[in-house]
mmCIF file of the N, C-alpha and C atoms, coordinates in Angstrom:
data_MODEL
# 
_entry.id   MODEL 
# 
loop_
_atom_site.group_PDB 
_atom_site.id 
_atom_site.type_symbol 
_atom_site.label_atom_id 
_atom_site.label_alt_id 
_atom_site.label_comp_id 
_atom_site.label_asym_id 
_atom_site.label_entity_id 
_atom_site.label_seq_id 
_atom_site.pdbx_PDB_ins_code 
_atom_site.Cartn_x 
_atom_site.Cartn_y 
_atom_site.Cartn_z 
_atom_site.occupancy 
_atom_site.B_iso_or_equiv 
_atom_site.pdbx_formal_charge 
_atom_site.auth_seq_id 
_atom_site.auth_comp_id 
_atom_site.auth_asym_id 
_atom_site.auth_atom_id 
_atom_site.pdbx_PDB_model_num 
ATOM 1   N N  . MET A 1 1  ? -15.615 244.021 -95.376  1.00 0.00 ? 1  MET A N  1 
ATOM 2   C CA . MET A 1 1  ? -16.528 244.896 -94.687  1.00 0.00 ? 1  MET A CA 1 
ATOM 3   C C  . MET A 1 1  ? -17.903 244.226 -94.535  1.00 0.00 ? 1  MET A C  1 
ATOM 4   N N  . LYS A 1 2  ? -18.312 243.478 -95.564  1.00 0.00 ? 2  LYS A N  1 
ATOM 5   C CA . LYS A 1 2  ? -19.608 242.809 -95.493  1.00 0.00 ? 2  LYS A CA 1 
ATOM 6   C C  . LYS A 1 2  ? -19.619 241.771 -94.379  1.00 0.00 ? 2  LYS A C  1 
ATOM 7   N N  . ARG A 1 3  ? -18.498 241.071 -94.198  1.00 0.00 ? 3  ARG A N  1 
ATOM 8   C CA . ARG A 1 3  ? -18.428 240.053 -93.148  1.00 0.00 ? 3  ARG A CA 1 
ATOM 9   C C  . ARG A 1 3  ? -18.502 240.690 -91.770  1.00 0.00 ? 3  ARG A C  1 
ATOM 10  N N  . LEU A 1 4  ? -17.837 241.832 -91.611  1.00 0.00 ? 4  LEU A N  1 
ATOM 11  C CA . LEU A 1 4  ? -17.866 242.530 -90.327  1.00 0.00 ? 4  LEU A CA 1 
ATOM 12  C C  . LEU A 1 4  ? -19.283 242.985 -90.016  1.00 0.00 ? 4  LEU A C  1 
ATOM 13  N N  . ILE A 1 5  ? -19.947 243.552 -90.981  1.00 0.00 ? 5  ILE A N  1 
ATOM 14  C CA . ILE A 1 5  ? -21.322 244.003 -90.776  1.00 0.00 ? 5  ILE A CA 1 
ATOM 15  C C  . ILE A 1 5  ? -22.226 242.818 -90.466  1.00 0.00 ? 5  ILE A C  1 
ATOM 16  N N  . PHE A 1 6  ? -22.045 241.724 -91.195  1.00 0.00 ? 6  PHE A N  1 
ATOM 17  C CA . PHE A 1 6  ? -22.839 240.514 -90.942  1.00 0.00 ? 6  PHE A CA 1 
ATOM 18  C C  . PHE A 1 6  ? -22.584 239.989 -89.534  1.00 0.00 ? 6  PHE A C  1 
ATOM 19  N N  . SER A 1 7  ? -21.324 239.971 -89.097  1.00 0.00 ? 7  SER A N  1 
ATOM 20  C CA . SER A 1 7  ? -20.996 239.491 -87.759  1.00 0.00 ? 7  SER A CA 1 
ATOM 21  C C  . SER A 1 7  ? -21.642 240.370 -86.688  1.00 0.00 ? 7  SER A C  1 
ATOM 22  N N  . LEU A 1 8  ? -21.575 241.663 -86.876  1.00 0.00 ? 8  LEU A N  1 
ATOM 23  C CA . LEU A 1 8  ? -22.191 242.570 -85.916  1.00 0.00 ? 8  LEU A CA 1 
ATOM 24  C C  . LEU A 1 8  ? -23.709 242.417 -85.912  1.00 0.00 ? 8  LEU A C  1 
ATOM 25  N N  . TYR A 1 9  ? -24.277 242.175 -87.065  1.00 0.00 ? 9  TYR A N  1 
ATOM 26  C CA . TYR A 1 9  ? -25.718 241.936 -87.152  1.00 0.00 ? 9  TYR A CA 1 
ATOM 27  C C  . TYR A 1 9  ? -26.111 240.684 -86.381  1.00 0.00 ? 9  TYR A C  1 
ATOM 28  N N  . ILE A 1 10 ? -25.357 239.622 -86.550  1.00 0.00 ? 10 ILE A N  1 
ATOM 29  C CA . ILE A 1 10 ? -25.640 238.374 -85.832  1.00 0.00 ? 10 ILE A CA 1 
ATOM 30  C C  . ILE A 1 10 ? -25.507 238.587 -84.326  1.00 0.00 ? 10 ILE A C  1 
ATOM 31  N N  . LEU A 1 11 ? -24.493 239.319 -83.914  1.00 0.00 ? 11 LEU A N  1 
ATOM 32  C CA . LEU A 1 11 ? -24.324 239.588 -82.486  1.00 0.00 ? 11 LEU A CA 1 
ATOM 33  C C  . LEU A 1 11 ? -25.471 240.423 -81.940  1.00 0.00 ? 11 LEU A C  1 
ATOM 34  N N  . SER A 1 12 ? -26.004 241.330 -82.744  1.00 0.00 ? 12 SER A N  1 
ATOM 35  C CA . SER A 1 12 ? -27.109 242.158 -82.278  1.00 0.00 ? 12 SER A CA 1 
ATOM 36  C C  . SER A 1 12 ? -28.379 241.348 -82.094  1.00 0.00 ? 12 SER A C  1 
ATOM 37  N N  . LEU A 1 13 ? -28.504 240.223 -82.777  1.00 0.00 ? 13 LEU A N  1 
ATOM 38  C CA . LEU A 1 13 ? -29.669 239.362 -82.631  1.00 0.00 ? 13 LEU A CA 1 
ATOM 39  C C  . LEU A 1 13 ? -29.604 238.495 -81.387  1.00 0.00 ? 13 LEU A C  1 
ATOM 40  N N  . SER A 1 14 ? -28.524 238.583 -80.655  1.00 0.00 ? 14 SER A N  1 
ATOM 41  C CA . SER A 1 14 ? -28.343 237.703 -79.501  1.00 0.00 ? 14 SER A CA 1 
ATOM 42  C C  . SER A 1 14 ? -29.427 237.910 -78.451  1.00 0.00 ? 14 SER A C  1 
ATOM 43  N N  . SER A 1 15 ? -30.028 239.082 -78.411  1.00 0.00 ? 15 SER A N  1 
ATOM 44  C CA . SER A 1 15 ? -31.084 239.304 -77.430  1.00 0.00 ? 15 SER A CA 1 
ATOM 45  C C  . SER A 1 15 ? -32.328 238.482 -77.757  1.00 0.00 ? 15 SER A C  1 
ATOM 46  N N  . LEU A 1 16 ? -32.443 237.963 -78.977  1.00 0.00 ? 16 LEU A N  1 
ATOM 47  C CA . LEU A 1 16 ? -33.580 237.149 -79.366  1.00 0.00 ? 16 LEU A CA 1 
ATOM 48  C C  . LEU A 1 16 ? -33.351 235.668 -79.090  1.00 0.00 ? 16 LEU A C  1 
ATOM 49  N N  . GLN A 1 17 ? -32.164 235.319 -78.665  1.00 0.00 ? 17 GLN A N  1 
ATOM 50  C CA . GLN A 1 17 ? -31.820 233.922 -78.437  1.00 0.00 ? 17 GLN A CA 1 
ATOM 51  C C  . GLN A 1 17 ? -32.088 233.550 -76.985  1.00 0.00 ? 17 GLN A C  1 
ATOM 52  N N  . PHE A 1 18 ? -32.075 232.245 -76.698  1.00 0.00 ? 18 PHE A N  1 
ATOM 53  C CA . PHE A 1 18 ? -32.306 231.768 -75.349  1.00 0.00 ? 18 PHE A CA 1 
ATOM 54  C C  . PHE A 1 18 ? -30.986 231.599 -74.608  1.00 0.00 ? 18 PHE A C  1 
ATOM 55  N N  . ALA A 1 19 ? -30.262 232.655 -74.509  1.00 0.00 ? 19 ALA A N  1 
ATOM 56  C CA . ALA A 1 19 ? -29.015 232.685 -73.745  1.00 0.00 ? 19 ALA A CA 1 
ATOM 57  C C  . ALA A 1 19 ? -28.976 234.026 -73.038  1.00 0.00 ? 19 ALA A C  1 
ATOM 58  N N  . ASN A 1 20 ? -28.181 234.102 -72.018  1.00 0.00 ? 20 ASN A N  1 
ATOM 59  C CA . ASN A 1 20 ? -28.047 235.378 -71.334  1.00 0.00 ? 20 ASN A CA 1 
ATOM 60  C C  . ASN A 1 20 ? -26.597 235.604 -70.952  1.00 0.00 ? 20 ASN A C  1 
ATOM 61  N N  . ASN A 1 21 ? -26.340 236.825 -70.541  1.00 0.00 ? 21 ASN A N  1 
ATOM 62  C CA . ASN A 1 21 ? -24.997 237.237 -70.148  1.00 0.00 ? 21 ASN A CA 1 
ATOM 63  C C  . ASN A 1 21 ? -23.992 237.026 -71.283  1.00 0.00 ? 21 ASN A C  1 
ATOM 64  N N  . LEU A 1 22 ? -24.361 237.465 -72.459  1.00 0.00 ? 22 LEU A N  1 
ATOM 65  C CA . LEU A 1 22 ? -23.486 237.361 -73.621  1.00 0.00 ? 22 LEU A CA 1 
ATOM 66  C C  . LEU A 1 22 ? -22.291 238.288 -73.421  1.00 0.00 ? 22 LEU A C  1 
ATOM 67  N N  . GLN A 1 23 ? -21.093 237.765 -73.608  1.00 0.00 ? 23 GLN A N  1 
ATOM 68  C CA . GLN A 1 23 ? -19.878 238.546 -73.430  1.00 0.00 ? 23 GLN A CA 1 
ATOM 69  C C  . GLN A 1 23 ? -18.963 238.365 -74.632  1.00 0.00 ? 23 GLN A C  1 
ATOM 70  N N  . VAL A 1 24 ? -18.580 239.487 -75.223  1.00 0.00 ? 24 VAL A N  1 
ATOM 71  C CA . VAL A 1 24 ? -17.592 239.501 -76.299  1.00 0.00 ? 24 VAL A CA 1 
ATOM 72  C C  . VAL A 1 24 ? -16.328 240.088 -75.699  1.00 0.00 ? 24 VAL A C  1 
ATOM 73  N N  . SER A 1 25 ? -15.252 239.333 -75.748  1.00 0.00 ? 25 SER A N  1 
ATOM 74  C CA . SER A 1 25 ? -13.998 239.785 -75.145  1.00 0.00 ? 25 SER A CA 1 
ATOM 75  C C  . SER A 1 25 ? -12.825 239.475 -76.069  1.00 0.00 ? 25 SER A C  1 
ATOM 76  N N  . ASN A 1 26 ? -11.691 240.042 -75.730  1.00 0.00 ? 26 ASN A N  1 
ATOM 77  C CA . ASN A 1 26 ? -10.448 239.793 -76.445  1.00 0.00 ? 26 ASN A CA 1 
ATOM 78  C C  . ASN A 1 26 ? -10.592 240.082 -77.948  1.00 0.00 ? 26 ASN A C  1 
ATOM 79  N N  . VAL A 1 27 ? -11.229 241.198 -78.267  1.00 0.00 ? 27 VAL A N  1 
ATOM 80  C CA . VAL A 1 27 ? -11.440 241.588 -79.663  1.00 0.00 ? 27 VAL A CA 1 
ATOM 81  C C  . VAL A 1 27 ? -10.121 242.111 -80.224  1.00 0.00 ? 27 VAL A C  1 
ATOM 82  N N  . ARG A 1 28 ? -9.755  241.602 -81.406  1.00 0.00 ? 28 ARG A N  1 
ATOM 83  C CA . ARG A 1 28 ? -8.493  242.029 -82.024  1.00 0.00 ? 28 ARG A CA 1 
ATOM 84  C C  . ARG A 1 28 ? -8.601  241.925 -83.544  1.00 0.00 ? 28 ARG A C  1 
ATOM 85  N N  . LEU A 1 29 ? -7.878  242.802 -84.218  1.00 0.00 ? 29 LEU A N  1 
ATOM 86  C CA . LEU A 1 29 ? -7.775  242.751 -85.671  1.00 0.00 ? 29 LEU A CA 1 
ATOM 87  C C  . LEU A 1 29 ? -6.586  241.854 -85.995  1.00 0.00 ? 29 LEU A C  1 
ATOM 88  N N  . THR A 1 30 ? -6.835  240.781 -86.744  1.00 0.00 ? 30 THR A N  1 
ATOM 89  C CA . THR A 1 30 ? -5.787  239.795 -86.966  1.00 0.00 ? 30 THR A CA 1 
ATOM 90  C C  . THR A 1 30 ? -5.137  239.891 -88.332  1.00 0.00 ? 30 THR A C  1 
ATOM 91  N N  . GLY A 1 31 ? -5.721  240.618 -89.232  1.00 0.00 ? 31 GLY A N  1 
ATOM 92  C CA . GLY A 1 31 ? -5.121  240.712 -90.554  1.00 0.00 ? 31 GLY A CA 1 
ATOM 93  C C  . GLY A 1 31 ? -5.795  241.765 -91.399  1.00 0.00 ? 31 GLY A C  1 
ATOM 94  N N  . PHE A 1 32 ? -5.021  242.381 -92.256  1.00 0.00 ? 32 PHE A N  1 
ATOM 95  C CA . PHE A 1 32 ? -5.548  243.378 -93.176  1.00 0.00 ? 32 PHE A CA 1 
ATOM 96  C C  . PHE A 1 32 ? -5.009  243.070 -94.559  1.00 0.00 ? 32 PHE A C  1 
ATOM 97  N N  . ASP A 1 33 ? -5.893  242.962 -95.529  1.00 0.00 ? 33 ASP A N  1 
ATOM 98  C CA . ASP A 1 33 ? -5.516  242.698 -96.911  1.00 0.00 ? 33 ASP A CA 1 
ATOM 99  C C  . ASP A 1 33 ? -5.968  243.872 -97.759  1.00 0.00 ? 33 ASP A C  1 
ATOM 100 N N  . PRO A 1 34 ? -5.046  244.801 -98.073  1.00 0.00 ? 34 PRO A N  1 
ATOM 101 C CA . PRO A 1 34 ? -5.445  245.984 -98.833  1.00 0.00 ? 34 PRO A CA 1 
ATOM 102 C C  . PRO A 1 34 ? -5.924  245.664 -100.245 1.00 0.00 ? 34 PRO A C  1 
ATOM 103 N N  . SER A 1 35 ? -5.422  244.593 -100.843 1.00 0.00 ? 35 SER A N  1 
ATOM 104 C CA . SER A 1 35 ? -5.858  244.261 -102.197 1.00 0.00 ? 35 SER A CA 1 
ATOM 105 C C  . SER A 1 35 ? -7.318  243.790 -102.212 1.00 0.00 ? 35 SER A C  1 
ATOM 106 N N  . ALA A 1 36 ? -7.747  243.124 -101.160 1.00 0.00 ? 36 ALA A N  1 
ATOM 107 C CA . ALA A 1 36 ? -9.137  242.666 -101.059 1.00 0.00 ? 36 ALA A CA 1 
ATOM 108 C C  . ALA A 1 36 ? -9.986  243.642 -100.249 1.00 0.00 ? 36 ALA A C  1 
ATOM 109 N N  . ASN A 1 37 ? -9.337  244.668 -99.689  1.00 0.00 ? 37 ASN A N  1 
ATOM 110 C CA . ASN A 1 37 ? -10.001 245.661 -98.847  1.00 0.00 ? 37 ASN A CA 1 
ATOM 111 C C  . ASN A 1 37 ? -10.772 244.970 -97.722  1.00 0.00 ? 37 ASN A C  1 
ATOM 112 N N  . SER A 1 38 ? -10.076 244.093 -96.990  1.00 0.00 ? 38 SER A N  1 
ATOM 113 C CA . SER A 1 38 ? -10.718 243.352 -95.920  1.00 0.00 ? 38 SER A CA 1 
ATOM 114 C C  . SER A 1 38 ? -9.828  243.310 -94.684  1.00 0.00 ? 38 SER A C  1 
ATOM 115 N N  . THR A 1 39 ? -10.475 243.124 -93.552  1.00 0.00 ? 39 THR A N  1 
ATOM 116 C CA . THR A 1 39 ? -9.793  242.974 -92.268  1.00 0.00 ? 39 THR A CA 1 
ATOM 117 C C  . THR A 1 39 ? -10.435 241.814 -91.536  1.00 0.00 ? 39 THR A C  1 
ATOM 118 N N  . GLN A 1 40 ? -9.630  240.976 -90.920  1.00 0.00 ? 40 GLN A N  1 
ATOM 119 C CA . GLN A 1 40 ? -10.153 239.869 -90.128  1.00 0.00 ? 40 GLN A CA 1 
ATOM 120 C C  . GLN A 1 40 ? -10.255 240.312 -88.675  1.00 0.00 ? 40 GLN A C  1 
ATOM 121 N N  . VAL A 1 41 ? -11.346 239.925 -88.044  1.00 0.00 ? 41 VAL A N  1 
ATOM 122 C CA . VAL A 1 41 ? -11.573 240.252 -86.643  1.00 0.00 ? 41 VAL A CA 1 
ATOM 123 C C  . VAL A 1 41 ? -11.704 238.944 -85.876  1.00 0.00 ? 41 VAL A C  1 
ATOM 124 N N  . ALA A 1 42 ? -10.978 238.831 -84.792  1.00 0.00 ? 42 ALA A N  1 
ATOM 125 C CA . ALA A 1 42 ? -11.059 237.646 -83.935  1.00 0.00 ? 42 ALA A CA 1 
ATOM 126 C C  . ALA A 1 42 ? -11.546 238.090 -82.561  1.00 0.00 ? 42 ALA A C  1 
ATOM 127 N N  . PHE A 1 43 ? -12.361 237.255 -81.921  1.00 0.00 ? 43 PHE A N  1 
ATOM 128 C CA . PHE A 1 43 ? -12.869 237.578 -80.594  1.00 0.00 ? 43 PHE A CA 1 
ATOM 129 C C  . PHE A 1 43 ? -13.289 236.307 -79.889  1.00 0.00 ? 43 PHE A C  1 
ATOM 130 N N  . ASP A 1 44 ? -13.417 236.402 -78.573  1.00 0.00 ? 44 ASP A N  1 
ATOM 131 C CA . ASP A 1 44 ? -13.913 235.305 -77.751  1.00 0.00 ? 44 ASP A CA 1 
ATOM 132 C C  . ASP A 1 44 ? -15.362 235.628 -77.397  1.00 0.00 ? 44 ASP A C  1 
ATOM 133 N N  . LEU A 1 45 ? -16.215 234.637 -77.539  1.00 0.00 ? 45 LEU A N  1 
ATOM 134 C CA . LEU A 1 45 ? -17.628 234.801 -77.281  1.00 0.00 ? 45 LEU A CA 1 
ATOM 135 C C  . LEU A 1 45 ? -18.045 233.800 -76.215  1.00 0.00 ? 45 LEU A C  1 
ATOM 136 N N  . SER A 1 46 ? -18.722 234.272 -75.167  1.00 0.00 ? 46 SER A N  1 
ATOM 137 C CA . SER A 1 46 ? -19.199 233.372 -74.119  1.00 0.00 ? 46 SER A CA 1 
ATOM 138 C C  . SER A 1 46 ? -20.588 233.814 -73.682  1.00 0.00 ? 46 SER A C  1 
ATOM 139 N N  . TRP A 1 47 ? -21.342 232.844 -73.166  1.00 0.00 ? 47 TRP A N  1 
ATOM 140 C CA . TRP A 1 47 ? -22.684 233.132 -72.685  1.00 0.00 ? 47 TRP A CA 1 
ATOM 141 C C  . TRP A 1 47 ? -23.114 232.061 -71.704  1.00 0.00 ? 47 TRP A C  1 
ATOM 142 N N  . GLU A 1 48 ? -24.141 232.372 -70.943  1.00 0.00 ? 48 GLU A N  1 
ATOM 143 C CA . GLU A 1 48 ? -24.706 231.413 -70.014  1.00 0.00 ? 48 GLU A CA 1 
ATOM 144 C C  . GLU A 1 48 ? -25.849 230.680 -70.703  1.00 0.00 ? 48 GLU A C  1 
ATOM 145 N N  . ASN A 1 49 ? -26.239 229.556 -70.139  1.00 0.00 ? 49 ASN A N  1 
ATOM 146 C CA . ASN A 1 49 ? -27.311 228.721 -70.668  1.00 0.00 ? 49 ASN A CA 1 
ATOM 147 C C  . ASN A 1 49 ? -26.979 228.196 -72.060  1.00 0.00 ? 49 ASN A C  1 
ATOM 148 N N  . SER A 1 50 ? -25.752 227.861 -72.281  1.00 0.00 ? 50 SER A N  1 
ATOM 149 C CA . SER A 1 50 ? -25.344 227.322 -73.579  1.00 0.00 ? 50 SER A CA 1 
ATOM 150 C C  . SER A 1 50 ? -25.567 225.811 -73.603  1.00 0.00 ? 50 SER A C  1 
ATOM 151 N N  . TRP A 1 51 ? -25.540 225.256 -74.786  1.00 0.00 ? 51 TRP A N  1 
ATOM 152 C CA . TRP A 1 51 ? -25.662 223.810 -74.940  1.00 0.00 ? 51 TRP A CA 1 
ATOM 153 C C  . TRP A 1 51 ? -24.383 223.147 -74.489  1.00 0.00 ? 51 TRP A C  1 
ATOM 154 N N  . ARG A 1 52 ? -24.525 222.025 -73.851  1.00 0.00 ? 52 ARG A N  1 
ATOM 155 C CA . ARG A 1 52 ? -23.365 221.281 -73.374  1.00 0.00 ? 52 ARG A CA 1 
ATOM 156 C C  . ARG A 1 52 ? -23.382 219.885 -73.975  1.00 0.00 ? 52 ARG A C  1 
ATOM 157 N N  . SER A 1 53 ? -22.211 219.320 -74.144  1.00 0.00 ? 53 SER A N  1 
ATOM 158 C CA . SER A 1 53 ? -22.130 217.943 -74.607  1.00 0.00 ? 53 SER A CA 1 
ATOM 159 C C  . SER A 1 53 ? -21.478 217.076 -73.523  1.00 0.00 ? 53 SER A C  1 
ATOM 160 N N  . ASP A 1 54 ? -21.769 217.411 -72.285  1.00 0.00 ? 54 ASP A N  1 
ATOM 161 C CA . ASP A 1 54 ? -21.192 216.661 -71.156  1.00 0.00 ? 54 ASP A CA 1 
ATOM 162 C C  . ASP A 1 54 ? -21.750 215.243 -71.109  1.00 0.00 ? 54 ASP A C  1 
ATOM 163 N N  . ALA A 1 55 ? -20.948 214.370 -70.586  1.00 0.00 ? 55 ALA A N  1 
ATOM 164 C CA . ALA A 1 55 ? -21.399 212.981 -70.410  1.00 0.00 ? 55 ALA A CA 1 
ATOM 165 C C  . ALA A 1 55 ? -22.175 212.817 -69.109  1.00 0.00 ? 55 ALA A C  1 
ATOM 166 N N  . THR A 1 56 ? -22.145 213.855 -68.270  1.00 0.00 ? 56 THR A N  1 
ATOM 167 C CA . THR A 1 56 ? -22.864 213.791 -66.998  1.00 0.00 ? 56 THR A CA 1 
ATOM 168 C C  . THR A 1 56 ? -23.925 214.889 -66.978  1.00 0.00 ? 56 THR A C  1 
ATOM 169 N N  . ALA A 1 57 ? -24.823 214.814 -66.026  1.00 0.00 ? 57 ALA A N  1 
ATOM 170 C CA . ALA A 1 57 ? -25.906 215.799 -65.913  1.00 0.00 ? 57 ALA A CA 1 
ATOM 171 C C  . ALA A 1 57 ? -25.331 217.182 -65.618  1.00 0.00 ? 57 ALA A C  1 
ATOM 172 N N  . PRO A 1 58 ? -25.925 218.229 -66.041  1.00 0.00 ? 58 PRO A N  1 
ATOM 173 C CA . PRO A 1 58 ? -27.191 218.325 -66.765  1.00 0.00 ? 58 PRO A CA 1 
ATOM 174 C C  . PRO A 1 58 ? -26.994 218.072 -68.261  1.00 0.00 ? 58 PRO A C  1 
ATOM 175 N N  . PHE A 1 59 ? -27.917 217.352 -68.848  1.00 0.00 ? 59 PHE A N  1 
ATOM 176 C CA . PHE A 1 59 ? -27.864 217.072 -70.283  1.00 0.00 ? 59 PHE A CA 1 
ATOM 177 C C  . PHE A 1 59 ? -28.686 218.103 -71.030  1.00 0.00 ? 59 PHE A C  1 
ATOM 178 N N  . ASN A 1 60 ? -28.227 218.464 -72.177  1.00 0.00 ? 60 ASN A N  1 
ATOM 179 C CA . ASN A 1 60 ? -28.989 219.350 -73.064  1.00 0.00 ? 60 ASN A CA 1 
ATOM 180 C C  . ASN A 1 60 ? -29.305 218.611 -74.332  1.00 0.00 ? 60 ASN A C  1 
# 
C-alpha cells in the first residue's frame, strides 16, 4: 500500500516537471500477495518533451 501511495504521489508531482501531455495507460493489477498485504500495479507512462538518447538531432 505504501508503494502505491508513493507512486500516486510521484505521478501527482508531474505538473511540476518540464514535460507535458502526461498519459498513464494500460493500468493493470499484476499480482496480489495476501501474506504481505500488497498488490503490484503495472502501467505505461508517456509524455511529450522527454529526454532522448538519439544519435541524430534533436539532442538533449
